[in-house]
C-alpha positions as CSV (number, residue, x, y, z in Angstrom):
1,H,-64.7,44.0,1.8
2,E,-67.8,46.4,1.3
3,F,-69.5,43.7,-0.7
4,L,-69.1,41.1,2.1
5,E,-70.2,43.1,4.6
6,R,-73.2,44.1,2.7
7,Y,-74.4,40.9,1.7
8,L,-72.8,38.7,4.1
9,G,-73.9,40.5,7.5
10,K,-71.7,41.3,10.4
11,G,-68.9,38.7,9.4
12,E,-70.0,35.3,11.3
13,A,-71.0,33.8,8.2
14,L,-67.5,34.4,6.8
15,A,-66.9,31.4,8.8
16,W,-68.4,29.1,6.6
17,P,-66.4,27.6,3.5
18,C,-67.1,29.6,0.1
19,T,-69.7,28.1,-1.9
20,G,-68.2,29.4,-5.3
21,C,-70.7,31.4,-6.5
22,R,-68.1,33.7,-7.4
23,A,-70.5,36.8,-7.2
24,C,-67.8,38.7,-5.3
25,E,-65.2,38.5,-8.1
26,A,-67.9,39.5,-11.0
27,V,-67.3,42.7,-8.9
28,C,-64.0,43.0,-7.9
29,P,-61.9,45.7,-9.5
30,A,-59.1,43.9,-9.0
31,E,-60.4,40.6,-10.5
32,R,-59.1,38.7,-7.3
33,K,-60.6,35.4,-6.6
34,P,-63.3,34.5,-4.2
35,Y,-61.0,32.4,-1.8
36,Q,-58.5,35.5,-2.0
37,L,-61.8,37.9,-1.0
38,V,-63.1,35.5,1.7
39,R,-59.5,35.2,3.9
40,D,-58.3,38.8,3.5
41,A,-62.0,39.7,5.1
42,M,-61.9,37.4,7.5
43,R,-58.3,38.7,8.2
44,D,-59.4,42.4,8.3
45,F,-62.6,43.2,10.1
46,L,-63.9,39.5,12.1
47,K,-63.6,39.8,15.5
48,G,-61.8,36.8,16.9
49,H,-60.1,36.4,13.7
50,E,-58.0,33.5,14.8
51,N,-60.7,31.5,16.5
52,A,-62.9,32.1,13.0
53,L,-59.6,30.7,10.9
54,S,-59.0,27.8,13.2
55,D,-62.8,27.0,12.7
56,Y,-62.6,27.8,9.2
57,H,-59.7,25.0,9.2
58,Q,-61.4,22.7,11.2
59,E,-64.6,22.2,9.3
60,Y,-62.9,22.8,5.8
61,L,-60.0,20.6,5.7
62,E,-60.3,18.3,8.6
63,H,-64.0,17.4,7.6
64,G,-63.9,17.2,4.2
65,R,-64.9,20.4,3.1
66,I,-68.4,20.3,4.3
67,G,-68.5,17.9,7.3
68,A,-71.1,19.8,9.7
69,S,-74.0,18.4,8.0
70,R,-72.9,14.4,8.9
71,V,-70.6,15.3,12.1
72,F,-73.8,15.5,14.1
73,L,-75.6,13.3,13.0
74,D,-75.0,11.0,16.3
75,D,-76.3,13.5,18.4
76,L,-79.8,14.3,16.4
77,V,-82.9,13.4,17.8
78,L,-84.6,10.6,16.0
79,P,-88.4,10.6,15.7
80,A,-90.4,7.8,16.4
81,K,-91.8,5.7,13.7
82,I,-95.2,6.5,12.1
83,A,-97.5,4.1,11.2
84,G,-97.8,3.1,7.6
85,R,-94.6,2.6,6.1
86,L,-94.0,3.7,2.8
87,A,-93.6,0.6,0.2
88,F,-91.7,3.1,-1.9
89,L,-88.9,3.4,0.5
90,Q,-88.8,-0.2,1.4
91,S,-88.2,-1.5,-1.8
92,F,-84.6,-0.3,-1.9
93,D,-81.8,-1.7,0.1
94,R,-80.1,1.6,1.0
95,I,-81.1,5.4,0.8
96,I,-78.4,8.2,-0.2
97,V,-78.9,11.7,0.9
98,F,-77.2,13.7,-1.5
99,P,-77.4,17.5,0.1
100,G,-74.6,18.8,-2.3
101,C,-71.8,20.9,-1.7
102,L,-74.1,24.5,-1.1
103,V,-76.8,22.8,0.8
104,S,-74.4,21.0,2.9
105,A,-72.0,24.2,3.5
106,R,-74.3,26.6,4.3
107,Y,-77.7,24.9,5.4
108,P,-76.3,21.3,7.1
109,W,-80.0,21.5,9.3
110,L,-82.0,20.8,6.2
111,V,-80.0,17.7,5.9
112,H,-80.7,16.8,9.5
113,R,-84.6,17.3,8.8
114,L,-84.1,14.9,5.3
115,Y,-82.8,12.4,7.5
116,Q,-85.4,12.7,10.0
117,L,-87.8,12.4,7.5
118,L,-86.6,9.7,6.2
119,V,-86.8,7.7,9.7
120,M,-90.4,8.7,10.5
121,L,-91.2,7.1,7.2
122,G,-89.8,4.0,8.5
123,V,-86.7,3.7,7.3
124,D,-83.7,2.0,9.2
125,T,-80.9,4.4,9.7
126,K,-78.4,1.5,8.8
127,N,-79.5,2.0,5.5
128,I,-79.4,6.1,5.0
129,V,-75.9,7.0,3.9
130,V,-75.1,10.7,3.9
131,D,-73.0,11.7,1.2
132,D,-72.4,15.3,2.0
133,E,-68.6,15.9,0.6
134,S,-69.3,15.5,-3.0
135,C,-70.5,17.6,-5.5
136,C,-72.6,17.2,-8.5
137,G,-70.0,18.8,-10.8
138,S,-72.9,21.2,-12.8
139,F,-70.7,23.8,-12.8
140,L,-68.3,22.0,-15.1
141,L,-70.6,22.5,-18.2
142,S,-69.5,26.0,-18.2
143,T,-66.2,24.4,-18.7
144,S,-65.9,21.6,-20.4
145,D,-68.2,19.1,-21.2
146,E,-65.4,16.3,-21.1
147,E,-64.9,17.5,-17.7
148,Y,-67.9,17.1,-16.7
149,V,-68.6,13.8,-17.4
150,D,-65.2,12.7,-16.1
151,A,-66.4,14.3,-12.9
152,G,-70.2,12.2,-13.5
153,E,-68.1,9.1,-13.8
154,Q,-66.2,9.3,-10.5
155,L,-69.3,10.3,-8.9
156,F,-71.3,7.3,-10.0
157,K,-68.3,5.3,-8.8
158,V,-69.2,6.4,-5.2
159,L,-72.8,6.1,-5.8
160,T,-73.1,2.7,-6.9
161,K,-70.3,1.4,-5.4
162,K,-71.9,-1.4,-3.7
163,P,-74.3,-3.8,-6.4
164,C,-77.5,-2.8,-4.7
165,K,-80.8,-1.0,-5.4
166,S,-80.4,2.7,-4.2
167,L,-82.7,5.7,-3.8
168,V,-80.0,8.9,-4.4
169,I,-82.6,11.6,-2.6
170,T,-81.1,15.4,-3.0
171,T,-81.9,18.8,-1.2
172,C,-81.2,20.9,-4.6
173,G,-82.5,21.2,-8.0
174,S,-79.3,21.2,-9.8
175,C,-77.9,18.3,-8.0
176,T,-81.1,16.6,-9.2
177,S,-81.0,17.7,-13.1
178,T,-76.9,17.0,-12.9
179,L,-77.1,13.4,-11.4
180,Q,-80.0,12.7,-13.8
181,D,-78.2,13.8,-16.9
182,I,-74.9,12.1,-15.9
183,Q,-76.7,8.8,-15.4
184,H,-78.4,9.5,-18.9
185,R,-75.1,9.6,-20.3
186,L,-73.7,6.3,-18.7
187,L,-76.7,4.3,-19.0
188,M,-77.0,5.5,-23.1
189,N,-72.8,4.5,-23.1
190,T,-71.8,7.1,-25.1
191,R,-68.5,6.4,-24.1
192,P,-65.8,3.6,-23.8
193,K,-64.8,4.1,-20.8
194,K,-66.2,1.5,-18.3
195,V,-67.8,2.2,-15.0
196,A,-67.7,0.8,-12.0
197,G,-71.0,-0.3,-10.7
198,N,-73.8,-0.1,-12.5
199,P,-75.7,3.4,-13.0
200,A,-79.3,1.3,-14.0
201,M,-79.7,0.3,-9.7
202,A,-79.6,4.3,-8.6
203,T,-83.1,6.2,-8.5
204,I,-82.2,9.8,-8.9
205,M,-85.3,11.7,-7.1
206,H,-85.9,15.2,-5.8
207,Y,-86.9,15.2,-2.3
208,T,-90.1,17.4,-3.1
209,E,-90.7,14.6,-5.5
210,L,-91.1,11.8,-2.7
211,L,-93.4,14.2,-0.4
212,A,-96.0,14.3,-3.0
213,M,-96.4,10.7,-3.7
214,P,-99.8,9.3,-2.8
215,G,-98.1,7.1,-0.4
216,C,-96.2,9.2,1.2
217,I,-99.3,12.2,1.3
218,D,-101.7,9.7,2.8
219,V,-98.8,8.8,5.9
220,L,-98.0,12.3,6.5
221,K,-101.5,13.5,6.3
222,P,-102.8,12.2,9.9
223,V,-99.4,13.5,11.5
224,I,-99.9,16.8,10.5
225,E,-103.4,17.2,11.3
226,R,-102.9,15.8,14.8
227,L,-99.7,17.9,15.7
228,V,-101.6,21.3,13.9
229,T,-104.6,20.7,15.7
230,G,-103.3,19.9,19.0
231,H,-100.8,23.7,18.7
232,A,-104.3,25.3,17.9
233,R,-106.4,24.3,20.9
234,G,-103.3,25.2,23.1
235,G,-102.2,28.3,20.8
236,A,-98.7,27.0,21.3
237,R,-98.0,28.6,18.1
238,G,-99.9,31.9,18.0
239,G,-98.2,35.2,17.1
240,N,-94.9,33.6,17.2
241,G,-94.3,35.3,13.3
242,K,-93.8,32.3,11.2
243,G,-97.0,32.5,9.7
244,V,-98.7,29.0,10.0
245,G,-101.9,29.8,9.0
246,D,-104.7,28.8,11.4
247,V,-102.4,27.4,13.9
248,T,-102.7,30.4,16.0
249,G,-104.7,29.1,18.6
250,N,-107.2,31.9,17.9
251,K,-111.1,32.0,17.9
252,D,-111.1,33.4,14.3
253,G,-109.1,30.9,12.3
254,N,-108.8,33.5,9.7
255,K,-106.1,35.9,12.0
256,D,-102.8,35.5,13.2
257,G,-101.8,35.8,16.7
258,N,-101.7,39.6,15.8
259,G,-104.8,40.2,14.3
260,R,-103.7,40.7,10.4
261,A,-105.5,38.5,7.8
262,R,-104.3,35.0,7.3
263,N,-100.9,35.1,6.1
264,G,-100.0,32.9,2.5
265,V,-97.4,30.8,1.5
266,Y,-95.6,31.1,-1.9
267,V,-93.7,27.9,-3.0
268,Q,-90.2,28.5,-5.1
269,F,-90.6,25.2,-7.0
270,P,-87.1,24.7,-8.6
271,C,-87.4,24.9,-11.8
272,Q,-85.2,21.8,-12.9
273,V,-86.8,19.1,-11.0
274,A,-89.5,16.7,-12.6
275,A,-88.8,18.1,-15.9
276,D,-91.8,16.6,-17.1
277,P,-94.7,19.4,-17.5
278,V,-97.6,16.3,-16.2
279,H,-95.5,15.1,-13.4
280,K,-94.2,18.4,-12.4
281,Q,-98.2,19.4,-11.9
282,Q,-98.6,16.7,-9.9
283,V,-95.7,17.2,-7.6
284,I,-96.9,21.0,-7.1
285,T,-100.3,19.3,-6.5
286,G,-99.0,17.3,-3.4
287,L,-97.3,19.7,-1.8
288,K,-99.6,22.4,-2.0
289,E,-102.4,19.4,-0.3
290,L,-99.7,19.0,2.8
291,L,-99.4,22.8,2.8
292,T,-103.0,22.6,3.5
293,V,-103.6,20.1,6.1
294,A,-100.6,22.1,7.9
295,G,-103.3,25.3,7.6
296,Y,-101.2,27.1,4.8
297,T,-102.8,29.0,2.8
298,T,-100.8,28.3,-0.8
299,A,-100.7,31.2,-3.3
300,R,-100.2,31.1,-6.7
301,V,-97.9,27.9,-6.4
302,N,-100.2,26.3,-9.6
303,H,-99.1,28.7,-12.5
304,D,-95.5,30.7,-11.6
305,L,-93.1,27.9,-11.8
306,G,-90.4,30.8,-12.6
307,C,-86.9,30.0,-12.3
308,C,-84.7,31.7,-9.2
309,G,-82.5,33.4,-11.4
310,A,-79.2,31.5,-10.4
311,G,-78.0,30.6,-14.0
312,L,-77.5,34.6,-13.8
313,L,-74.5,34.8,-11.5
314,D,-72.6,33.1,-14.2
315,T,-72.4,36.5,-16.3
316,H,-73.4,39.3,-13.7
317,P,-74.9,39.9,-10.5
318,D,-76.5,43.4,-11.3
319,L,-78.3,40.9,-14.1
320,A,-79.0,38.5,-11.0
321,I,-80.7,41.5,-9.2
322,E,-82.6,43.1,-11.7
323,Y,-84.1,38.9,-12.0
324,G,-84.8,38.8,-8.1
325,I,-86.3,42.1,-8.2
326,H,-89.4,41.1,-10.7
327,R,-89.2,37.8,-9.5
328,I,-90.0,39.2,-5.8
329,S,-92.6,41.2,-7.2
330,N,-94.5,38.9,-9.2
331,I,-94.1,36.5,-5.8
332,T,-95.1,39.6,-2.8
333,G,-97.8,41.3,-6.5
334,D,-100.5,39.0,-5.7
335,S,-103.8,41.0,-4.6
336,D,-106.0,37.8,-3.5
337,I,-103.7,37.0,-0.6
338,E,-101.0,38.7,1.6
339,V,-97.8,36.4,1.3
340,S,-95.6,36.4,4.0
341,T,-93.5,33.4,3.5
342,I,-91.6,31.8,0.4
343,A,-91.2,28.4,1.0
344,V,-88.0,27.6,-1.0
345,A,-88.0,24.0,-2.0
346,C,-83.9,24.2,-3.2
347,G,-80.9,24.9,-1.6
348,N,-79.6,26.8,-4.5
349,C,-82.9,28.9,-5.2
350,H,-82.5,29.7,-0.8
351,R,-79.0,31.0,-1.5
352,I,-80.3,33.2,-4.3
353,L,-83.8,34.8,-2.8
354,V,-81.3,35.2,0.7
355,D,-78.3,36.8,-0.6
356,F,-79.7,39.0,-2.9
357,K,-82.2,40.4,-0.7
358,P,-80.7,42.9,0.4
359,A,-79.8,44.5,-2.8
360,I,-83.5,44.2,-4.2
361,E,-84.7,46.3,-1.1
362,V,-82.1,48.9,-1.9
363,E,-82.8,49.2,-5.5
364,C,-86.2,48.9,-5.7
365,D,-87.5,50.6,-2.6
366,C,-91.6,50.1,-3.8
367,I,-91.0,46.1,-3.4
368,T,-92.2,45.3,0.3
369,M,-89.6,42.9,1.3
370,D,-91.3,42.0,5.0
371,V,-91.6,38.1,4.1
372,G,-89.7,35.4,5.6
373,I,-87.8,33.0,3.2
374,R,-87.9,29.3,4.7
375,F,-87.1,26.2,3.4
376,L,-90.3,23.8,2.5
377,L,-89.1,20.8,4.2
378,D,-87.9,23.0,7.3
379,M,-91.5,23.8,7.5
380,L,-93.5,21.0,7.3
381,M,-91.1,18.8,9.4
382,E,-90.9,21.7,12.5
383,L,-94.8,21.1,12.3
384,M,-94.5,16.8,12.5
385,L,-91.7,17.2,15.4
386,P,-93.0,16.7,18.8
């Protein structure tokens, strides 16, 4: 209970489904399972626990474990299509938004942002499918390779059940890597079992790869420049604490609304995305270009491609905390620029950096944690949406 209170706050977060990180199980002296700890904690110290349990039951069972991102799509305000459609997206018959179980459960608004981005880029809503019920199955790699491949086959039956050319776009680095690995195994025909659908008809891509495509950058840059200029004239974003570089409404473009030096943004790039070094560097360069147009000052994005340390949760949370201390030290220790925002491109990275931030502050007083952690896609869409 102390662990849950320390890392999850006052208790409201416990109404969300367990994401399976197993951190609580690793430190529980009684070796209780996560669902038991969450259930007891909700019962013991959540105010209004009956309402919380009711909401938990509705989200967890009635909506297929994680339906929040899909349930509210009908009420989502859709942006207008911008001039200059992206030919790459028009080449697909349907686009599957695959956020993964972690992002869908904890950060459903990120699914909304990706949906809005696709609409802005000219994709018809009838061609967009949101699959927020499926898990990529990456955790099965630590149990059984046989189970891992079996789960992957079942997943691709869903993704390729329609005989059409599909783009599966993800928000999690782990999902991207896992789906690409499973697709490769199926295409190599390493198993005699026949798979429904054709895995070759699916293209797996992380949303950062889409954003960094030259065609996408060419389409988005005029929109960002126009909106950023408008905000700067009106001073609409000055001193709001969001660290939007020049977008402050101040005469001095090097200072924010509080007179501090212009803020820097560090991009936490998902290590499992774009494994090819050349392609990875192209993606990072594209993201840096978009952030520069948006008025941000990026820092150390070109030569620091460190992992968030999520894999260490499989061993012990203390190791993840130790790694996190060094990670934050590396990010905030740049002497040339003040990093006030960590722009996270992956849902799993965001979970690690946010969940272990309190522990890092306790373990290492010398680290200044006055730094915001935000999703990269959320930051950019905030600028582009009216």
